[in-house]
N, C-alpha and C positions, 0 to 999 in steps of 0.2 A: 518457555521454549522460543517465543517470538520477540522477546525483549520489548514488550509494549508497556507503556506507563499507565495509561488510562484508556483501555480499549472499549470499543462498542462493537459487538458482534451480532450480526443479523443473518437470518436464513435468506438466501436468494430464492424466495418462493413467490414473489410477486405481492406478498402480503406485508413484507417488512417486519416479520416476526423477530423481535429482539431477544437474544439469549443472554447477553451480558451488556450492561450499561455502565458508562463511566460515572453516571449520576449515582451517588451513594444511596443504597437501599432500594433503588428502582427495580432491580431484577434479583434481589436477594432470595426470593422464593424459588428461583430456578436452580439454586446451588445444589440441592439434593436430587434433582431430577436427572434422568438419563437422557441421552441424545434421542433415543427412540421415542421418548415421551413427546417430543416435538415433531415427530415424523421424519427425523433425519435418518437416512438410510444410505446404503452404498450409492455413490454418485451425487449425493447432495452437495451443493456449493454454499459456503459461508463467506461472508465479507467481514473482515476484521479491520476496524478503522481506529487509528490512534491520532486524534486531532492534535494533541500536544506535540507530537513528533512529525506531523504531516506525513503519515505512514499508513498505507493501506495494503492489506493482503487479501487475495482470493484463495480460499482453502477448499480443496476438493476432498471430500470424505470418501475413503475407499475401505471397504471391509476386507479383512484378511484373517485367515485361520492360522497363518504361518508365523506368528510372532513368537519370540522366545518366551520361556517361562517367566511369569511375573511382569511381563511387559504389556502395558495396557494400550499403548499407541506408539506410533513411530512417525517422525516428521521426515518427509522425503522432499528434497528440493533445496532451493537457496534460502537459508535462514540468515538472520541478521549477522551472526558472528562469522559467516562465510562471505557475505556480500562485500564488506569493507566500506571505506568512506566514499562519499560522493566525489566524483571528479571535480576539480576546481574549475571555476569559470574561466573561459579563455580570455587572455589578455586582449582588450580592445585595441584595434589598430587606430592610429592617428590618421583619420581621413578628413581632409579639409572640405570636400565638397559633398559629403554624405554618400559617396559612392566608392566601391572598392574596385573599380575598373581601371584604375591607374590614371584616369583623366585628371588634369590639373585645373585649378581655377583660371577663369578667363583673365587675360592681362591686356585686353583690348583698350586702346586709348581713343578710339573713334567716337564720333558724336553718338550720344545715347538718346533714343527717342522716348 
């Protein structure tokens, strides 16, 4: 759902509990466990980080009894397919004196001390 390549997911619990690791085999034992096994309840925050894409998400877990039949979870908010590409870098202005205040370089011909 989040288009992550190699995510690391941890609970924001002050302990740094890691649920998913991008290191192969490191958290494989967690795959069969339920979120409640880790103390994740309504209102828990998770941090998902994809180092390969320089991409981090904060996920708020909210419990709902109103999901459609056979729907286990729902993503609400801006997901990658809706965010779109990053805006391009602004074109740098050609500034000769390092300032953008319109001042021009000095053309003084007087004696320099």
